[in-house]
Backbone as a chain_set.jsonl record, in Angstrom:
{"seq": "XXXXXXXXXXXXXXXXXXXXXXXXXXXXXXXXXXXXXXXXXXXXXXXXXXXXXXXXXXXXXXXXXXXXXXXXXXXXXXXXXXXXXXXXXXXXX", "coords": {"N": [[25.623, 22.684, -101.078], [26.259, 19.35, -101.58], [25.562, 16.689, -99.486], [27.133, 13.659, -98.783], [26.338, 10.141, -98.512], [28.097, 8.683, -96.76], [29.178, 10.743, -95.191], [26.974, 11.626, -93.715], [26.271, 9.283, -92.318], [28.647, 8.84, -90.842], [28.582, 11.134, -89.24], [26.13, 10.835, -87.779], [26.65, 8.474, -86.397], [28.841, 9.095, -84.987], [31.508, 8.584, -85.88], [34.757, 8.88, -85.551], [37.781, 10.212, -86.925], [36.075, 11.508, -88.602], [33.42, 12.37, -88.035], [33.66, 14.743, -86.539], [34.761, 16.485, -88.405], [32.769, 16.521, -90.368], [30.742, 17.662, -88.852], [31.778, 20.254, -88.472], [31.616, 21.187, -91.086], [28.826, 21.016, -91.708], [27.766, 22.733, -89.832], [28.713, 25.149, -90.627], [27.64, 25.762, -93.056], [24.92, 26.833, -95.071], [23.707, 25.935, -97.265], [23.022, 23.221, -97.665], [22.326, 20.132, -99.237], [20.622, 17.091, -100.131], [19.951, 14.099, -101.985], [17.022, 12.122, -102.73], [17.843, 9.529, -103.084], [20.225, 9.455, -101.62], [19.197, 9.815, -99.044], [17.745, 7.436, -98.859], [19.885, 5.579, -98.988], [21.264, 6.247, -96.65], [19.37, 5.666, -94.624], [19.038, 2.91, -95.086], [21.676, 2.003, -94.571], [21.961, 2.734, -91.853], [19.976, 1.144, -90.701], [20.999, -1.398, -91.266], [23.377, -1.283, -89.75], [22.319, -1.035, -87.146], [20.895, -3.443, -86.95], [22.978, -5.241, -87.02], [24.425, -4.517, -84.711], [22.489, -4.804, -82.618], [21.316, -7.372, -82.99], [23.102, -9.057, -84.174], [22.874, -9.49, -86.852], [24.147, -9.912, -89.965], [24.037, -10.57, -92.655], [22.318, -9.707, -95.651], [20.021, -11.125, -96.483], [19.222, -12.235, -94.06], [18.518, -9.947, -92.669], [16.364, -9.055, -94.216], [14.566, -11.172, -93.712], [14.209, -10.827, -90.959], [12.962, -8.298, -90.89], [10.622, -8.865, -92.318], [9.346, -10.556, -90.494], [9.212, -9.011, -88.123], [8.854, -6.348, -88.734], [9.64, -2.806, -89.127], [9.758, -1.44, -86.754], [11.709, -1.694, -84.744], [13.736, -0.201, -85.72], [13.06, 2.408, -85.868], [14.221, 4.535, -84.453], [16.664, 5.006, -85.772], [15.73, 5.801, -88.263], [14.274, 8.065, -87.52], [16.389, 9.672, -86.624], [17.629, 10.447, -89.001], [15.585, 11.908, -90.244], [15.265, 13.952, -88.343], [17.795, 15.206, -88.469], [17.787, 16.227, -91.097], [15.579, 17.992, -90.966], [16.259, 19.681, -88.76], [18.617, 20.944, -89.591], [17.782, 22.147, -91.859], [18.164, 20.991, -94.344], [17.979, 20.7, -97.782], [15.997, 18.575, -99.748]], "CA": [[26.64, 21.662, -100.967], [25.658, 18.024, -101.51], [26.096, 15.8, -98.458], [27.244, 12.272, -99.205], [25.849, 9.132, -97.577], [29.086, 8.393, -95.721], [29.304, 11.889, -94.284], [25.82, 11.617, -92.808], [26.394, 8.112, -91.442], [29.734, 9.112, -89.903], [28.115, 12.149, -88.29], [25.101, 10.286, -86.892], [27.212, 7.416, -85.566], [30.015, 9.642, -84.309], [32.714, 7.875, -86.318], [35.854, 9.847, -85.552], [37.744, 11.665, -86.844], [35.21, 12.044, -89.653], [32.231, 13.03, -87.502], [33.999, 16.12, -86.163], [34.946, 17.263, -89.634], [31.439, 16.696, -90.963], [30.035, 18.626, -88.007], [32.294, 21.585, -88.824], [31.083, 21.569, -92.395], [27.373, 21.239, -91.709], [27.436, 23.877, -88.994], [29.173, 26.384, -91.267], [27.01, 25.923, -94.364], [23.462, 26.958, -95.089], [23.247, 25.472, -98.571], [23.169, 21.77, -97.671], [21.307, 19.392, -99.97], [20.759, 15.653, -100.339], [18.962, 13.542, -102.896], [16.235, 11.046, -102.126], [18.684, 8.328, -103.127], [21.142, 9.533, -100.479], [18.382, 9.543, -97.85], [17.487, 6.008, -98.903], [21.128, 4.888, -98.643], [21.566, 6.501, -95.231], [18.432, 4.885, -93.807], [19.402, 1.51, -95.263], [22.934, 1.77, -93.867], [21.722, 2.814, -90.415], [19.214, -0.049, -90.319], [21.934, -2.529, -91.272], [24.263, -1.149, -88.59], [21.556, -1.343, -85.931], [20.603, -4.88, -86.959], [24.223, -5.929, -86.672], [24.755, -4.235, -83.308], [21.488, -5.327, -81.683], [20.898, -8.759, -83.192], [24.142, -9.835, -84.828], [22.465, -9.759, -88.233], [25.151, -9.38, -90.885], [23.695, -10.843, -94.043], [21.14, -8.991, -96.135], [18.838, -11.99, -96.47], [18.799, -12.345, -92.663], [17.845, -8.689, -92.342], [15.044, -9.109, -94.879], [13.722, -12.102, -92.952], [13.877, -10.186, -89.683], [11.992, -7.228, -91.14], [9.345, -9.509, -92.677], [8.738, -11.109, -89.283], [9.055, -8.065, -87.025], [8.632, -4.987, -89.21], [10.724, -1.834, -88.966], [9.628, -0.661, -85.512], [12.959, -1.734, -84.002], [14.694, 0.69, -86.359], [12.486, 3.759, -85.974], [15.167, 5.54, -83.938], [17.608, 5.321, -86.845], [14.978, 6.548, -89.278], [13.98, 9.372, -86.927], [17.636, 10.453, -86.589], [17.836, 11.03, -90.326], [14.552, 12.934, -90.419], [15.591, 15.069, -87.454], [18.953, 15.897, -89.013], [17.35, 16.985, -92.28], [14.706, 19.088, -90.534], [16.97, 20.583, -87.859], [19.611, 21.732, -90.328], [17.17, 22.752, -93.035], [18.764, 20.394, -95.537], [17.036, 20.572, -98.899], [15.972, 17.253, -100.385]], "C": [[25.937, 20.32, -100.754], [26.353, 17.184, -100.44], [26.056, 14.366, -98.971], [26.715, 11.34, -98.11], [26.833, 8.902, -96.429], [29.213, 9.527, -94.723], [28.178, 11.885, -93.261], [25.914, 10.456, -91.827], [27.503, 8.33, -90.408], [29.289, 10.105, -88.83], [27.128, 11.544, -87.284], [25.641, 9.209, -85.956], [28.514, 7.811, -84.893], [31.295, 8.851, -84.604], [33.82, 8.914, -86.466], [37.045, 9.328, -86.335], [36.773, 12.317, -87.819], [34.023, 12.833, -89.12], [32.512, 14.489, -87.134], [34.148, 17.015, -87.382], [33.608, 17.533, -90.32], [30.65, 17.722, -90.166], [30.482, 20.048, -88.32], [31.683, 22.074, -90.137], [29.599, 21.885, -92.316], [26.961, 22.425, -90.848], [27.834, 25.206, -89.651], [28.481, 26.669, -92.599], [25.505, 26.043, -94.213], [22.863, 26.402, -96.368], [23.367, 23.959, -98.715], [22.003, 21.109, -98.406], [21.652, 17.905, -99.973], [19.722, 15.234, -101.373], [18.145, 12.494, -102.147], [17.029, 9.747, -102.094], [19.661, 8.311, -101.948], [20.386, 9.251, -99.186], [18.107, 8.044, -97.748], [18.724, 5.219, -98.469], [21.479, 5.06, -97.169], [20.664, 5.654, -94.344], [18.783, 3.401, -93.884], [20.675, 1.165, -94.479], [22.732, 1.783, -92.357], [20.944, 1.606, -89.913], [20.133, -1.268, -90.278], [22.885, -2.471, -90.077], [23.548, -1.509, -87.29], [21.246, -2.828, -85.844], [21.831, -5.678, -86.559], [24.535, -5.747, -85.189], [23.787, -4.908, -82.338], [21.303, -6.833, -81.773], [21.958, -9.63, -83.867], [23.821, -10.196, -86.268], [23.463, -9.092, -89.168], [24.741, -9.531, -92.345], [22.375, -10.186, -94.425], [19.895, -9.867, -96.106], [18.324, -12.21, -95.043], [18.048, -11.093, -92.225], [16.457, -8.657, -92.974], [14.088, -10.011, -94.111], [13.282, -11.488, -91.631], [12.799, -9.125, -89.875], [10.633, -7.808, -91.53], [8.608, -9.996, -91.435], [8.355, -10.042, -88.262], [8.742, -6.636, -87.461], [9.829, -4.096, -88.923], [10.723, -1.122, -87.621], [10.903, -0.636, -84.681], [13.987, -0.722, -84.519], [14.173, 2.119, -86.494], [13.434, 4.834, -85.48], [16.159, 5.969, -85.014], [16.939, 6.161, -87.923], [14.679, 7.961, -88.781], [15.219, 10.262, -86.872], [17.892, 11.145, -87.92], [16.836, 12.156, -90.562], [14.855, 14.164, -89.572], [16.769, 15.879, -87.979], [18.559, 16.777, -90.193], [16.525, 18.197, -91.86], [15.451, 20.134, -89.709], [17.936, 21.518, -88.613], [19.04, 22.392, -91.576], [17.778, 22.245, -94.343], [17.687, 20.226, -96.599], [17.151, 19.19, -99.511], [15.523, 17.442, -101.824]], "O": [[25.115, 20.181, -99.848], [27.568, 16.99, -100.477], [25.051, 13.925, -99.529], [26.656, 11.709, -96.938], [26.444, 8.923, -95.261], [29.343, 9.283, -93.524], [28.41, 12.115, -92.074], [25.664, 10.628, -90.634], [27.314, 8.036, -89.228], [29.59, 9.928, -87.649], [27.28, 11.726, -86.076], [25.142, 9.049, -84.842], [29.204, 6.977, -84.306], [32.054, 8.501, -83.699], [33.812, 9.721, -87.395], [37.278, 8.12, -86.391], [36.661, 13.542, -87.86], [33.657, 13.858, -89.693], [31.688, 15.366, -87.393], [33.71, 18.165, -87.379], [33.354, 18.641, -90.792], [29.962, 18.562, -90.746], [29.651, 20.95, -88.423], [31.29, 23.233, -90.262], [29.163, 22.924, -92.812], [25.932, 23.052, -91.099], [27.34, 26.264, -89.263], [28.718, 27.714, -93.205], [24.901, 25.427, -93.335], [21.644, 26.399, -96.534], [23.769, 23.467, -99.769], [20.845, 21.481, -98.22], [22.812, 17.516, -99.835], [18.738, 15.937, -101.601], [18.531, 12.041, -101.07], [16.888, 8.955, -101.162], [19.892, 7.261, -101.349], [20.882, 8.525, -98.324], [18.224, 7.457, -96.673], [18.616, 4.291, -97.668], [21.938, 4.12, -96.521], [21.139, 4.999, -93.417], [18.82, 2.716, -92.862], [20.727, 0.139, -93.8], [23.275, 0.93, -91.655], [21.217, 1.098, -88.825], [20.051, -2.077, -89.354], [23.168, -3.498, -89.461], [24.104, -2.204, -86.439], [21.328, -3.411, -84.763], [21.729, -6.674, -85.842], [24.868, -6.708, -84.496], [24.211, -5.511, -81.352], [21.149, -7.502, -80.751], [21.725, -10.816, -84.104], [24.426, -11.104, -86.837], [23.611, -7.869, -89.171], [25.079, -8.687, -93.175], [21.441, -10.12, -93.626], [18.819, -9.394, -95.74], [17.119, -12.357, -94.839], [17.06, -11.176, -91.495], [15.485, -8.27, -92.325], [12.932, -9.652, -93.886], [12.124, -11.613, -91.234], [11.838, -9.063, -89.109], [9.599, -7.288, -91.111], [7.389, -9.863, -91.338], [7.313, -10.14, -87.613], [8.399, -5.801, -86.625], [10.894, -4.57, -88.527], [11.591, -0.288, -87.365], [11.159, 0.344, -83.981], [14.976, -0.425, -83.849], [14.789, 2.944, -87.168], [13.455, 5.936, -86.029], [16.459, 7.155, -85.152], [17.524, 7.119, -88.43], [14.814, 8.933, -89.525], [15.115, 11.475, -87.052], [18.324, 12.297, -87.955], [17.206, 13.234, -91.026], [14.714, 15.294, -90.041], [16.744, 17.109, -87.936], [18.957, 17.939, -90.269], [16.751, 19.305, -92.348], [15.293, 21.334, -89.933], [18.046, 22.706, -88.31], [19.749, 23.118, -92.273], [17.889, 22.987, -95.319], [16.618, 19.676, -96.337], [18.249, 18.694, -99.761], [15.422, 16.469, -102.572]]}, "num_chains": 1, "name": "protein.A"}
């Protein structure tokens, strides 16, 4: 079963009522898959959400400037969450 970007983002950010439904699905399936493009979209979305929450960065060019100046270290937690989810659930990429 292919997991969509939104499903993963909703699950990781506990966006209800979607997160509960996604949790039910991922816990009941063993055939979960994602593409590299979906992983890319999830990481990008999580970084944008964190930038907005932590620093009020809403515009893409502002985010690019921030990353150029400071790197991605501020967003490692978001990146690690995606990696942990894939590994923990045995999701095939």
